Each structure stands twice: as structure tokens, then as C-alpha cells.
N, C-alpha and C positions, 0 to 999 in steps of 0.2 A: 070483277067480283072478288078475285083473289086479293086485290089491293085493299078492298074494304075489310076483309077478314084479317089481313096482315095489320092494318091500322088499328083495328079493334084489339088484336092480340098485343100490340105495342102499348096501347093505352092501358090495358089490364095489367101488364107487367110493370109499367111506369107507375100507375096508380097504386098497385100493390106494394111496390117498393117504397113509395112515399108514406103509405099507411103504416108499413112495418116500422119505418124510421120514427114516425110520429108517436106510435104506441110503444116504442122501445128507445127512449132517448139515450144518447151516447154518454152523457155525463154520469160519473160515478163519484159519490161522496166518500171520502176516506177518513183521515185523521181530523179531529176537531180539537183545537187548542185555544185557550183564552186566558187572559190575565185575571188576577184576583178580583178586580173591579169590573170585569167584562167590557172594558173600554178598548181593548185590543184583542182581536180574534184572528185565527188562522183556520180556514176551511180547506182541508186537503181535497183536491179534485183530480179526476183522471178521465180519460177518454177511452171507452171501450168500443168506439165506432170504427168506421172504415177510413175516415179521413179526418184532418184537423178540424177542431172547433174553435170558435172565436168568442171570448167573453165580451159582451157588449155593454153591460151595465151591472153594477152592484150597488144596492141600496140596503139600508138596515131598518129594523123595527117596523114602523108604519110607513115604509117607503121614503124614509128620510135620506138625504144625501150624506154620505159619510165624509169625515174630514179628509181622509186619505185612504186610497185603495191601491194596492200593488199586487202583481202576480209574483209569487215567490217560486223560483225554479231551483230545485235542489236534486239530490239523489237519495236513493233508499237508505244508504248508510249514514249520510249526514242528517237527514230529517229536516224539520222546519224550526224556526225560531218565532216565538211570540214576542213582539216588541211594540212599544209605543212611539218609537223613533227609528225610522229606516236608516238613519245616518249615524247611530251611536256605535260605539266600539264593538260590541258583540254582534251587531247586525252587519258589520262590514265583511264578515266571513260568508255571508249569504248573498244571493243574487235577487234583487227586486227590480221588476220591470213594470212600466205602465201597461195597462190593459190593452191599449190600442197598438202596442208594439210587439205582441207575442200571441201565438196560437198554441192551443193545447194539443199536442201531438196524439195521434191515435196509438193504441197499444200501451197506454199509460195507466191501466186499471190499478187502483190502489189495492184491491183484493189480490191481484196477481203479485204485486210487490210485497204484500204482507206474507204470502205463501213463500216467496223466495227468501225473505228474512227468516221465517220459521225454519226453513230447510237449510239455512246457512249458504244459500246460493246467490244472495243479493250482491250487487257490485255498484261501483260508482257510475256505471253506464245505465243503470236503471233510473230514468228521470222521473221525478215527482213534481207536482205543481200544487201550490196552495194560494188561496186568495187571502191576502193579509189586509185586514180592515182596522182602521183607527177611527174612533168617534168620541166626542166629548162626553157622551152619556153612555150608560151601560147598553151593550148590544144584546138583544134577546132573539133577534131573527135576522138572517142574512138572505136577501133575495138576489138570485143570480139570473140574469138574462143573457142568453147566448144564442149564437147562430151556428147551424150545421146544415150543410147541403142547401143553403139559402132559406131554411126555415128557422123561425124563432121559437125558442123554448124558454121556460122559466123553471127554476128550481128554488125551493125555499128550504133553508136549514135553520132548525130551532137550536138555540144555544141554551144549554141546561143551566 
């Protein structure tokens, strides 16, 4: 009988943990930058969860495949670059990585980094991530699909 109670207790704890994660997604949207014609966008993201998260797919507008999508990894002092060419001279000072080759580390909340910047405590060790998207048409919406603890999540960002 004790085993049954123990099993029920474990199920409640596990189920409660999954419900908590599902209702408190770990991704946090921060900076939003875009070109004049909205064909190039950077969506600053961070992870306020307990472990790394993985970006699975990024599509734009009415779920159209973008021309090019990269994860931009930078630091709070350097910031991001909005570019329509990841290989141009200005972009060479920044790090762009394919989505499938990088995870968004936990503890990279944009709001925490903004606080550090405001207090003058930010450093090059404060990692920030941005989803850089290039598309032949103006981008109005960025749809981000990601995985965390084996669960899929979706986040939609409207571009002004």
C-alpha cells in the first residue's frame, strides 16, 4: 500500500512540474530590431528556465519559410546587429550560428541583462541571444517553435 501512495505522490509531483513548465514557458522576448523595410529582423530572446532550450523552427508572417535564419550570440555590452547579409563587413564582428547548432542557455533573461546595463554592472560575460531573420518580403510576425524539457512551445512576436 505504501508503494501505491509513493507512486501517486511521484505522479503528482511530476505532473505538477510539467504543468508548471507548460504554463510558465521559459523563453523571454527582449530587444526587437528591424530594418527600414522590415525585411531583416532581430528578436532578442533569453531563457529564464532551469536548463537550456532549443530553437526548432522559425517562420514568418503566415508561417512562410524565411530566406535565412541564424541565432546571433553576443554580449550585453556589444548588443545585436540588424543585417540583410550575415557575411558583410559590419556583421563579421558578430557571431551567427545555425539554429540546430546552438542551445539558448538558462539564466539569459533579457530583463536581467537590461537591469545590469541600467546599473552599470553589465559585462562581456553576460550572454545574449537574438534570432536574426532575413526574408524577401516585409516581416510582420515571427513565429518561434522551441523545445524545453522535451515539450514543444510556440512563441509569436509581432513586428511593429
